[in-house]
C-alpha positions as CSV (number, residue, x, y, z in Angstrom):
1,M,180.2,142.1,135.7
2,Y,177.6,144.3,134.0
3,K,175.7,146.9,135.9
4,A,172.4,148.6,135.0
5,Q,172.6,152.1,133.7
6,D,170.3,154.6,135.4
7,Y,167.5,155.8,133.1
8,S,165.5,157.5,135.8
9,R,166.0,160.8,133.8
10,L,163.1,159.4,131.6
11,L,160.6,159.5,134.4
12,G,158.0,162.1,133.6
13,T,158.4,161.6,129.8
14,A,155.1,162.5,128.0
15,G,153.3,159.5,126.8
16,F,155.1,157.1,129.3
17,S,153.7,156.6,132.8
18,D,156.3,156.3,135.5
19,R,154.8,152.9,136.4
20,L,155.5,151.7,132.8
21,L,159.0,153.1,132.8
22,K,159.9,151.7,136.2
23,D,158.6,148.2,135.3
24,H,160.6,148.4,132.0
25,F,163.7,149.4,133.9
26,T,163.2,146.4,136.2
27,L,162.9,144.1,133.2
28,Y,166.1,145.6,131.7
29,E,167.9,144.9,135.0
30,G,166.7,141.2,134.7
31,Y,168.6,140.9,131.5
32,I,171.8,142.2,133.1
33,S,171.3,139.8,136.0
34,N,170.9,136.9,133.6
35,V,174.0,137.9,131.6
36,N,176.1,138.0,134.7
37,K,174.7,134.6,135.9
38,L,175.5,133.0,132.5
39,I,179.0,134.4,132.5
40,E,179.6,132.7,135.8
41,L,177.8,129.4,134.9
42,L,179.8,129.1,131.6
43,K,183.1,129.2,133.5
44,S,182.4,125.8,134.9
45,A,180.2,124.3,132.2
46,E,181.4,121.3,130.2
47,P,181.9,122.3,126.5
48,G,179.9,120.2,124.1
49,T,177.2,119.2,126.5
50,P,173.6,120.1,126.0
51,A,173.7,122.4,129.0
52,Y,176.7,124.3,127.7
53,T,175.2,124.6,124.2
54,E,171.9,125.9,125.6
55,M,173.7,128.5,127.8
56,K,175.7,129.7,124.8
57,R,172.5,130.2,122.9
58,R,170.8,131.9,125.8
59,F,173.7,134.2,126.4
60,G,173.2,135.9,123.1
61,W,169.5,136.4,123.7
62,E,170.0,137.8,127.2
63,F,173.0,140.0,126.1
64,N,171.1,141.4,123.2
65,G,168.1,142.1,125.5
66,M,170.4,144.1,127.7
67,R,172.0,146.1,124.9
68,L,168.8,146.7,122.9
69,H,167.2,148.2,126.1
70,E,170.2,150.4,126.5
71,L,169.9,151.6,122.9
72,Y,166.2,152.1,123.4
73,F,166.4,154.1,126.6
74,G,169.5,155.8,125.3
75,N,167.8,157.3,122.2
76,M,165.1,158.8,124.3
77,V,165.0,162.0,126.3
78,K,162.2,163.7,128.3
79,G,160.6,166.2,125.9
80,G,162.4,164.8,122.9
81,T,164.6,167.0,120.7
82,Q,164.0,168.6,117.3
83,F,165.0,166.7,114.2
84,D,167.5,168.9,112.2
85,P,166.4,168.9,108.6
86,L,169.9,170.2,107.6
87,S,171.8,167.4,109.4
88,G,173.9,164.7,107.8
89,L,171.3,162.2,109.0
90,A,168.5,164.2,107.3
91,A,170.4,164.0,104.0
92,Q,171.0,160.3,104.4
93,L,167.3,159.6,105.1
94,A,166.3,161.7,102.1
95,K,168.7,159.7,99.9
96,D,167.6,156.3,101.2
97,F,163.9,156.9,101.7
98,G,163.1,160.0,99.5
99,S,162.3,162.2,102.5
100,Y,162.1,162.4,106.3
101,A,158.3,161.9,106.0
102,A,158.8,158.7,103.9
103,W,161.3,157.4,106.4
104,E,159.1,158.1,109.4
105,K,156.1,156.5,107.7
106,D,158.1,153.3,107.0
107,F,159.6,153.3,110.5
108,K,156.2,153.6,112.2
109,A,154.9,150.8,109.9
110,T,157.8,148.6,110.8
111,G,157.2,149.1,114.5
112,A,153.4,148.5,114.1
113,S,154.0,145.2,112.4
114,R,152.3,142.2,114.1
115,G,154.5,140.4,116.5
116,I,156.9,141.1,119.3
117,G,160.4,142.5,118.8
118,W,162.1,145.7,117.9
119,A,162.0,148.3,115.1
120,M,165.4,149.7,114.3
121,L,166.8,152.3,112.0
122,A,170.2,150.8,111.1
123,F,173.0,152.3,109.1
124,D,174.9,149.8,106.9
125,R,178.5,150.9,107.2
126,V,179.6,149.0,104.1
127,G,176.8,150.0,101.8
128,K,176.6,153.5,103.3
129,R,172.8,153.5,103.6
130,C,170.0,153.3,106.1
131,F,167.4,150.6,106.6
132,N,164.4,150.2,108.8
133,V,164.5,146.7,110.1
134,W,162.5,144.3,112.3
135,V,164.5,142.6,114.9
136,N,162.6,139.5,116.1
137,E,162.9,138.7,119.8
138,H,166.5,139.9,120.5
139,D,168.5,137.6,118.3
140,S,167.3,137.6,114.7
141,G,166.9,140.4,112.2
142,H,170.0,142.4,113.1
143,L,171.9,143.6,110.0
144,A,175.5,142.3,110.7
145,G,178.0,145.1,111.0
146,S,175.4,147.8,110.9
147,A,175.1,150.6,113.4
148,P,171.7,150.9,115.2
149,L,170.7,154.6,115.1
150,I,167.1,154.4,116.6
151,T,165.9,151.4,118.5
152,L,162.2,151.1,119.4
153,D,161.0,148.3,121.7
154,V,157.7,146.9,120.5
155,F,157.3,144.0,122.9
156,E,154.0,144.3,124.7
157,H,155.7,145.2,128.0
158,A,156.8,148.5,126.4
159,Y,153.3,149.9,125.9
160,M,150.4,147.7,127.1
161,T,150.3,149.3,130.6
162,D,149.7,152.7,129.0
163,Y,148.2,152.0,125.6
164,G,146.6,148.5,125.7
165,L,146.4,147.3,122.1
166,K,147.0,150.8,120.6
167,K,150.6,150.2,119.5
168,P,150.5,153.1,117.0
169,D,149.7,155.6,119.8
170,Y,152.7,154.3,121.7
171,I,154.9,154.6,118.6
172,A,153.7,158.2,118.2
173,A,154.7,158.9,121.9
174,F,158.1,157.3,121.3
175,M,158.6,159.5,118.2
176,G,158.0,162.5,120.4
177,A,160.6,161.4,122.9
178,I,163.5,160.7,120.4
179,D,166.7,162.4,121.3
180,W,167.8,163.4,117.8
181,T,171.0,164.8,119.2
182,A,172.0,161.3,120.3
183,V,170.8,159.8,117.0
184,E,172.9,162.2,115.0
185,K,175.9,161.5,117.2
186,S,175.5,157.7,116.5
187,F,175.1,158.4,112.8
188,K,178.3,160.5,112.7
189,A,180.2,157.8,114.7
190,A,179.0,155.1,112.2
């Protein structure tokens, strides 16, 4: 069975109140609980029935909710780290977007789009290029086979407590909390 990872190391992160983070951790734990419940329920469900079909659909949504939160919290660190302009990722972003600044502008605009979901910097392993993508809810918008490098939660629960409707201010705080060391590690692994 799946267990929640401990992200309490993020408490005290600039731009994120402890209340917001603790509430967000609790929401994440709910996805894990639902994944575990669905695993058990599917063991005895009758294949081909509406209940079985709905549980199969729901499983992907709950599982992706769990994993996307792990990616989100996992690419953050209290105080952030410096982006290395000489890194392999920097070269890739310059190739695919023209510059780091152009990538960042596009990433922020992706995250600030109307709606709920996720903004993600994804690396297409086949095409060997990066894209900023919008992942709607949890289950649509993923680029199949691509590696998520940066995952930004833009559901209201991620920012409303601290920022109200000022999503761009939340995105700016997130940008300051990115763990570029972890992002570069993900890029190298991809």
